[in-house]
N, C-alpha and C positions, 0 to 999 in steps of 0.2 A: 447279421449275427444274432443270436438269440439273446433274450433278456437277461439271463444269468451272467453271460459272458460281458454284456454291457455293463451291469452292475459291478462286476469284479474290475473291469477296466476302470471305472470311475474310482474305486476304492484304491486301487494302484496308483493312479493318478494323483489322488489326494496325500498319498505317502511320498510323493517325489520330492517336495521340498525338504523334508527331513532327510531323505536319502541322499540328496545333493550336498547337505550340510555335512553329513558324516563322511562322505566319500573323500573329502580332502585329506583327513588325517589317516584314514584307511589306506589309501593309496601312498601316501608319504611313508608310512611304516610298514606296507605290505601286509596289512592286518586283514584277516578275514571278515566280511560283513555279517557278524553274528545277528546283530539287532535287525538288519534288513531282511535277513533270510527267516528270522523268527517271525516278523510280522507277515511275510508272504505265506508261511506255513499257517499262520492263524487265519488267513483268508481261505485257506483250503487249497491253495495252488500246488501243494505237493502232489496231489491227485488230479490235476487239471486234465491231462490227457489220457488218463487210465480210462478204459471202458467202463461203463456203467455196471455191466455185468459182473466186472471185478471189483466194484466198489468205488470207482472214481467218479469224476464229473462227466468224462466222456466228451469234453468239449472238442471242437474242430480245429482246423489248421488256422483259420483266420483269427479265432480268439487266442490261440497260442502265439500267433505272431504279433498281434497287438499288444498283448500283455507283456511279452518279452520285449517288445520295442519300447514300451512306456518305462519298463524298468531300466532299460539300456541308456534312455535320455538323461537318467541321473546318475547311473552307475553301472558302466560296462561289465566290470568284474562281477557284480552280483547277477547281471543278466546272463553272462556265460556260465557262471556256476549253477544258476537256475536250469538254464537250457540242458547242461550236461547231467543234470539230476533227472530231467524229463527224459533225455535219451536212454539212461540206464533203466528207467521205469518202463519205458516202451518196449525195450529189448525183453525185459522180464515178462512183460505182458503178453508178448506174441510168441513166447516159448509155449510148448504144450503143458498141460497141468502136471505138476508135481508138488508133493506136499509142502516143501519150503516156500514155493512160489506165492501161494495164496496167503500164508502167514506174513511174509514181507509186504505183499501189496496190502494187506489189512493194516499194518502199521503205517505205510505211507499215506493211505487215504484216510484213515480214522485218527491217526496220531500225528500226522505231518512229518513223519520220519523222512529224511533225505537220504539220496542214494548218490554214489559215484562209480564210475568204471574205469579200468586201466587196461591198456593194451599196447602202449606206445614204448619205443625205445627210450631208456631213462635219460634225463638231462645231462649233457656233457658227454655221453656215449654216441657213438657213429655207426656202430655195426650190430645190426639186428642179431647175429649169430650169437653174440656174447651176452644176450639179455633174454627177458621173457620168463614165463611161469611154466613149471612142469609138475604135473600131478602124479603121484605114485599110488597104487592100490594098496589099502590097508584094511582089508576086511570090509566094515560098514562105513569106513571113512576113506576120503582121499587125503594124502598129505601132499600140500602144495608148498613148492619152495621157488625162490628166484626174485628177480628184481624188474620192476616195470615203471613206467614213467607217465607223467601228465595226468594224475588222477584228480582232475578238476573237480572242485567242491569237496575235497577229501576232509578237510577239517569240519565241516558242518554235516557229514554223513554218518548215519548209523550203519549202513551195509555198504560194501564195496563189490562190484561185479567183476569177476576175474575171467580172463580167457586163457585157458591152459593147454598146453600140449600134453599128450601122453607119450611115453617112451615107445617108440616103434610103431605106434598106432596113428594112422591119418585121421585128422578131425580135430575139433575143438571141445574141449570140456569147459562149459560155462557154469561157473561155481559163485556162490554168494556167501560172503563171510562177514561177520560183525566186525567192525574196526577195532574193536578191543580184543579181539581173539588172540590167545597166547601164541606168541611166534610172529605176530604181525606187527610191522613197524611203519608208521607214517614219517618219512624222512625230513618232512618239514623244510625242504631245500628249494623251494620255488622261489626265484629271484630273477625277473625279466624286466624288459624295458617297458612293456605294457601289461595291462591285465593283472596288475601287481597284487591285488587282493582276491584273486580267482582261486586260491589255494590248489594250484596244479602241480602238487609234490609228487615226488617218486615214492614207491612203497618197496618194501623188502619183506620177503615172507621166509620163514625158516620152519619148515614141517608144520604149516598151519593145518590142523585137523579140521575137516569139513565134512559133515554127514552126506552120504551119498544122495539122501532126498533132498538136499539144498542144491543139487547140481542137474545138469542136463547135458548129454553128450550129443553134439551136432556132428553128424556124419559129413564128409566132404561134398556129397551130392545134396545136402540140405543147407549148406553155407548161406544161402539166400535168406534163411530165417533170421539171421542176426546182421544182415548186411543193409546199408542204407539205400539199396535200391530194391528193396522188398516192397511190393505193392501194399501190404499190410502196415507199412510203416511210413505212410505218407506224413504222418505228424512230425517227422524228424526235420521237415522244412521249416519248422518253428524256430529253429535256431537262427535262421537268417534275420529274424527280427533284432538280433544284437547288433548286426552291423548297420541295419536301417535305422535304429535307434540312435546310435552314435553319430551317424550322418546328420540325423534331425537334429542332435545336440549342437554340432559344429555349426550348422546353418542357422539354427536359432541365435547361437552366440554371435555369428557375424552380422545377422541383422541388427541385433541390439547394440553390439559394439560399434559398427560403423555409423550408427545414428548419433552416437555420443562422441566418437572421435572428431576433434575439430584441429585444422592446422597441421603444420608439419614441425617447424622449429619453434623452440620456446622463446616467448618474451615478444614485447612490441617491436623490437628491432627488426623483426622479420615480417611485420604487417606490410600490406600493400604489394607483396610481391607475387600475388596471385595464388598464395597457399592457404588464405584464409577461407577454408571450405569444410563443411562436413565430408566425412570420408565417403558417405554414400552419394555425395553430389559429384564425386569425380568419376569421369567416363570410364576409366579403366576398372575401377571397382565396380561400377555397375555392370561392366561386361562379364566380369568374374561372377558376380552374384547371380546374373541371369544364367549363366552356365551351371551354377549350383542348384538353381531352381529347377532347370530342366533335368539334370542328373536325379534329383529327388523324385521328380515326377515320373520319370522312366522307371527307377528302381521300384518306387512304390505300386505304380499302376501295374507293372509286370508280375509282382510277387503277389499282390492281392487278388489279381485276376485269377491267378492259378489257385489260390487258396479257396475263393468262392466256387470254383469248379469242383474242386475236391469235396468241399462241404455240401454242395448241392447234388453230388453224385453224376454229374454230367461230364466229369473229365474222361478223356480217352486213354488214360495212362494205366492200362490194366496189365502190362506185362513188363518184364525186367528191363528190356531194351528201351522201351519208351520211357519208363520211370528214369533210367539212367540219363537218357537225353535231357529230359525236363531238369533233372537234378543238376546237371552240369550247366544247362543254360542259366537256371536261376541263380546258382551259387556265383557263376562268373559275372553276371549283371550286378548283383547285389553287391559283391566285393568291389567291382569297379565304381558303383556309386559312392560307397563308403571312402574309397581311396581319393576320388576325384574331389568330392565335397571337403574332405579333410585338409587336402593339399591347398585347395582353393581358399579355404577359410584362413589358413595359416598366411599365405600370400596376401590376401586382401587386409588382413587385421595387423600383420606385421610384428615388429619386436616387442611392442608393448603388450601383445597378447600371448606372446612366446613365454612369458615369465611364468614361474610356478604359483604366482599369487592370483593367477587367473586360470580358469577351468579348461581353455582351449589346449593348452599344453599336454594335460592328461588325456583329453578327448581324442587328440590327435594320436597319441601313442596307443591308445586302446583301439581306436579306429582301424589303424593300420596293422593290428595283429593278425588280421585275416590273411596278410601277405604270406606269413610264415607257415600258415596251418595248412594241413592236408586238404585238399589238393591244390598245388601252386596254379596261379592263373594261366600259365603257358601250358601246363599239364592238362587243365580243363579245356583250353582251345584245341589242344591235340585230340583229347578223348572226343570231343564234339566232332571233330574232322574225321576221325575213324568211325563214328556211328554213321555220320552222314554218308560216307562213301561206302556203307555196308560192311566195314570189317568189324571183327569182334573187338570191343574196347574193353580192357579189363580195368576193373575199379579197384582201388585199394581197400574199399570196404571201410568199416568203422563209422564213428558218427560224423555227420555232415558239419563241416566247419567252414 
């Protein structure tokens, strides 16, 4: 990894203690991590993955992964919000040039402006036919209306990427609107089990006027442009650093906690019953810790080996099918790592680590958030099987999660 990336990683690591201290109240209150995101923007990380020719740092996949992982070790919500910002920026960067694109990218790279995007079914709804955004032609503008969900990083963003349908016209209109545009409402309704501070709210639009030069229409046969199996969007693998970082946080806590945890029952009355041991001296705990260590090694080696291939230009993944297969493999493996390590951490550390006064309870909730995100693990395995036997594997597109 190049020197600039190493320097940025060191600076993010230096912020981790303060981030970890703030995360307790942020998680309890469901409050967006404004202070943390401002510090990341001050480091120039808003433009981390934007190509240098567009004004960004142009850093590779390994840098994106390692920096995201470092953030997630202290604050999973901030890491997810930051990753979704980069996802929106990467989509904007791969679109063909149009006037509004470069202006927004300049604000991202020079001013630290944050982005979000939205395309999911709103919270609490279950039928995609009753939601989504529609754009109507209004001369030099589009009028966009509708409701969409899970706009992660929305409270900290200056602009939002909108994926709109056009009446009776196949394709997707990709539009960019300022968060304070008339007719735009951030509903502020995110309330979930985990990732409570990620600001993944629903948004409501009522005839929001967007200049046509702030938009780009993607024909159906060009849909790969905005999909996560686009060979030009290999940086989207960086979001997997969120789950790896949370797994590392659970692993680190377990090692520290089991070195301190002594005995089982309270008081001298229970001494001499074979229970007077450090938790990390007990064989069952050592077995679980060994399993956690192996899971971390497999997840990290698999993911970073791919990142280094991408950054060196030696990867063979130059077509859609190859990218899709690798995306499925990596997503599945890293999710399994996070789930196994988080669950083993809870089992080994026990009830005294399950309480809200200790960080493992939050880390566990955040680490398992990947289970509910697109695409589900069973679906990933099915996609991999389809690809392996030579059948067409339809991806749902959208940001890798």
